N, C-alpha and C positions, 0 to 999 in steps of 0.2 A: 743849527743849520738844517734846512729842509731836505727832502728827498731829492736826489739827483739821479736821474735815470737817463743814461746815454743810449740812444738807439743805433747810432752809427758813428764811427770815428773816421778821421780823414783817410787813414790807410785803407780802410774797408772801401770807402768811396773811390779812391784812386785805383785800387785793385780791380774793382768792378768795372770802372771806366776803361781800364786797360784791357780787361777781358772782352768787353764789348767791342773795342777797337780791333783787337786781334781776330775776333770772330767775324767781324765785318770784312776783314782783309783775307780771311781764309780762302775764299773762292778765287781770289786773285792769284794765288800761288799755284792753282791747278790741282792740288790734292787736298782732301778733306781728312782731318784727323778728329777723333772723338774729343780730344782735349780742347780743340779750338771750336768745337761745335756746341758744347754744353756750357751753360753759365748760370749762375745765380743772379737773376735779374733784379730781385729786390728781397728784402727781409723785413719783417715787422713782428710786433708782439702785442698782446692784450691779455687781460685777466678775465677769465670766464665768470659766470654768475656765482660760482663757488669760491672765487678768489684764486684759482689755479692759473699759473703762467701758461699761455699758449703762444708758441712761436710758429710763424708761417714764413716759408721761403717760396718765392716764385722761381721755378727752374725752367729754362728755355733751351730748346734744341734749335739752333739757327742753321744747322746743316741740312743736307739733302738726303741723309740716311738715318735710320733708327740707331739710337745710342742709349746706353744705360750708365748709371753711376750710383754711388752711395752718397746721399745727402747727409752731411755730418752737422748736426746741431750741437753747438758747444757754448751756450750762453754762460757768461761769468756772472753769477749771482752772489752778491756780498763777498766777492773775492774768490769764490769757489766755482770751478768749471763743472758743469753738469752735461755730460755728453750723451747724445742719442744718435742712432744711425737708422736711416730708412733707404732701402733700395728702390730706385725708380728706373723705368724704361720709357723713353719718349720717342714718338714717331718723328719723322722729318718735320721741322717747322712747328712742333708742338710746344705749348707752354702750359705748365701745370703748377697749381699751388699745392705745396706739401706742408703738412701741419703736424705738430706734436704737442702734447699737453704734459706739463710737469705738475702732477697732482700734489707732489711733495713741496712745491714752492708756493707759499701763500703770499698774496699781495701785501698783507699787513706786515710781513717780515722782511720785505725787500727794501734795502736802503741804497743799493747800487745794482745796476744791471747793464751789461754790455753784451750785445748780440754778436755772435760769431757763427756764421754758417758757411760751409765750404763743400766742395765736391771731391770725392776720392774714388779710386778704382773706376775711373772713367773708361768706358769700353764701347 
């Protein structure tokens, strides 16, 4: 059986779509919360020239005020979760790519990969 690398599952897609829908409706309610203003717009991965795993998340602030959060990268590589955290602050309507490199994950050793990226401590 060949390599099977899953970049996104159905739950991740539906969760992201729900977040986008909630963020779009946030202004209709008349109040803005950090939780409804920040979202992970997309996530992707590649292997660099040395074969290390690089995970990128595009984080967007769809609100009208500055917000911050902790981007939690938790890819599951060969059944093992490898967590990293990066704090970000985004101005109103700012979108930024946030990236982390896993030098201890070599492309040649990866038989399965599931990307998991989320936001915590949204403020």
